[in-house]
C-alpha positions in Angstrom: -6.5 140.3 129.5 -6.6 140.4 125.7 -10.2 141.3 125.8 -9.6 144.4 128.0 -6.8 145.5 125.7 -9.0 145.1 122.6 -11.8 146.9 124.2 -9.4 149.8 125.3 -8.2 150.0 121.6 -11.7 150.1 120.2 -12.8 152.9 122.7 -9.7 154.8 121.4 -10.4 154.3 117.7 -14.2 155.2 118.3 -13.3 158.4 120.1 -10.6 159.5 117.5 -13.0 158.7 114.7 -15.9 160.6 116.3 -13.6 163.7 116.9 -12.3 163.5 113.4 -15.7 163.5 112.0 -16.6 166.4 114.1 -13.7 168.4 112.5 -11.1 168.3 115.1 -7.5 168.2 113.7 -5.4 165.1 113.6 -3.2 166.0 116.6 -6.2 167.3 118.7 -8.3 164.2 117.8 -5.5 161.9 118.9 -4.8 163.6 122.3 -8.5 164.2 123.0 -9.3 160.7 121.9 -6.7 159.3 124.3 -8.1 161.2 127.2 -11.7 160.4 126.4 -11.1 156.7 125.8 -9.2 156.5 129.2 -12.2 158.0 131.0 -14.7 155.8 129.2 -12.6 152.7 129.9 -12.4 153.5 133.6 -16.2 153.9 133.8 -17.2 151.2 131.4 -14.6 148.5 131.7 -14.2 148.1 135.5 -14.9 144.4 135.5 -12.7 143.5 132.7 -9.9 145.6 134.3 -10.3 143.8 137.6 -10.2 140.4 135.9 -7.1 141.4 134.0 -5.4 142.6 137.2 -6.0 139.3 138.9 -4.4 137.4 136.0 -1.4 139.7 135.9 -0.9 139.4 139.7 -1.1 135.6 139.5 1.5 135.5 136.8 3.9 137.8 138.7 3.4 135.7 141.9 4.1 132.4 140.1 7.2 133.8 138.4 8.4 135.1 141.7 7.9 131.6 143.2 9.8 129.9 140.5 12.7 132.3 140.9 12.7 131.8 144.6 12.7 128.0 144.1 15.5 128.1 141.8 17.5 130.4 144.1 16.9 127.8 146.9 18.2 125.1 144.7 21.3 126.9 143.9 21.9 127.7 147.5 21.5 124.0 148.5 23.9 123.0 145.5 26.5 125.6 146.7 26.3 124.3 150.4 26.6 120.7 149.2 29.7 121.6 147.2 31.2 123.4 150.3 30.5 120.4 152.6 32.0 118.0 150.0 35.1 120.2 149.6 35.7 120.5 153.5 35.2 116.7 153.8 37.7 116.1 151.0 40.2 118.4 152.4 39.9 116.9 155.9 40.4 113.4 154.4 43.4 114.5 152.3 45.0 116.1 155.5 44.5 112.9 157.4 45.9 110.8 154.6 48.9 113.2 154.3 49.5 113.0 158.1 49.4 109.2 158.1 51.7 109.1 155.2 54.2 111.4 156.8 54.0 109.4 160.1 54.8 106.2 158.2 57.6 107.7 156.1 59.2 108.9 159.3 58.8 105.5 160.9 59.9 103.6 157.9 56.7 101.6 157.5 55.4 103.1 154.2 54.5 100.0 152.5 51.2 99.9 150.4 49.8 96.8 152.2 50.5 98.2 155.7 49.3 101.7 154.8 45.9 100.3 153.5 45.4 97.9 156.6 46.4 100.7 159.1 44.2 103.3 157.5 41.3 100.9 157.7 42.1 100.1 161.3 42.3 103.9 162.1 39.0 104.6 160.4 37.3 101.8 162.3 38.8 102.9 165.6 37.6 106.4 164.8 34.0 105.4 164.2 34.0 103.1 167.3 35.3 106.1 169.4 32.5 108.4 167.9 29.9 105.8 168.5 30.9 105.3 172.2 31.0 109.1 172.7 27.5 109.5 171.3 26.2 106.6 173.4 27.7 108.1 176.6 26.2 111.5 175.8 22.7 109.9 175.6 23.1 108.1 179.0 21.9 109.9 182.1 24.8 110.6 184.6 24.6 108.2 187.6 24.5 110.1 190.9 24.9 108.0 193.9 22.7 108.9 196.9 20.0 110.6 194.9 
């Protein structure tokens, strides 16, 4: 890529110098040198231009892939935060409900609350496990 840039620059300087030596004015030499060097570069530097294009395209693709990966990571972090917030709010509501029930029943003692919360959690887990097991079992159909 640098070689191509330097080759284009050399062609421009060469064209401007030749035009200056031939007696063209400064402005005319610069404009004509720009046009002549562009045409010469197109004809003479095709392979270097193609190689530079490949390097540039590879850089752009790798940069886009890194940005895409960073965006995916940010999305995953956001989703994880949302799931954690939802779980925390459900647990908080459950704890507030249990607490309100105990206050109404007059059984709001720390030892009782802890033991009953553990029992409720175990019962919920057992209910979920039995429901999952039942869902996996095929239905029994007599006479088939």
